[in-house]
N, C-alpha and C positions, 0 to 999 in steps of 0.2 A: 504494500500500500504506500502511496506517495502522499506528501503533504497536500498536494493539489486535490487529489481524490478525497482525502479526509476532509478538507475544507469544503468541498462540494457537498459531501454527506452532511456535514454540520450545518451548512446553509439550508439544505433540504429539511433537516430536523427542526431548525428554528422556524422555518416557514410553516411546516406541518403543525408544530406545537402552537403557533399563533392562530392558525385557522381551525384546528381540530375541535376545540370545545363548542364552537357555534356553527361550524360548517360541515362537520363530518360525523357520521355515526361511528361507534366503536369498531364495527367490522370493516368499514371503509378505511379507517385510519390504519387498522392492522394490515390490510392488503398493501397499502402504500409503504408502511414501515418495513414490512417483510421484504418488499421489492428493493427498497433502498439498502437494507442490510445484505441481501443477496448480491446486488450489484457491487457493493463495496468489497465483499469477501470472496466471491467466486473466482475461480481460475478457468472456468469452463464457458466457452462462448455460447453454447446452446442454453445453458442455465441462465447466463446473463441476458440473452435475448428473451427468454421466457419471463424472467423477472421484470424486465422493462415492459414487455407487452402486457403483463398483468396490471402494472401501474398505469400504463397508457389507457388500457381498457377501462379501468376504474375512473380515471379522469375524464375520458370521453363520455362515460355514463353520467357523471356529475354535470358535465356541460350540456348534454342532450336533454337532461331533465330540467334544465334551467336553474339548478341549484348553484352552479359555478359558472364563471365566464372563462373564456380562453385566456384572458389577462391574468386570472388567478392560477390557471393550470399550467400554462406554458413555462413559467419560471421553475416550477417543480420538475417538469420533464427535463429541462436543461440541466438542472442540478443532478438529477438521476443519471443522465448520460455522462456527465462529468465525473461522477463517482465511480464509474465502471473502469475496467482495464482499458488502457489506450487502444488496444487491438480490437476492442469490441465497438465497432462503429455502429451506432444505433440511430435509426431514423424514426421520427414520429409519424 
């Protein structure tokens, strides 16, 4: 793990912590948190892609239901991508 990846993970956690009490159900928060931890810790590209997709799906659902805006979700996706291994190029 690099300092850059850890910093991205910590940014994600701070944003998630700020939003979670009022904007996320506990199960939704858990999906996003597990994805972030998976991206930070995995060395497997397929596992990283699956973690990112789970988080992206959760965020797309929040946007499509009108509970979140893209402005809220996209910075989280950026931080998730930055927290992954450099070789794992992830597209939203």
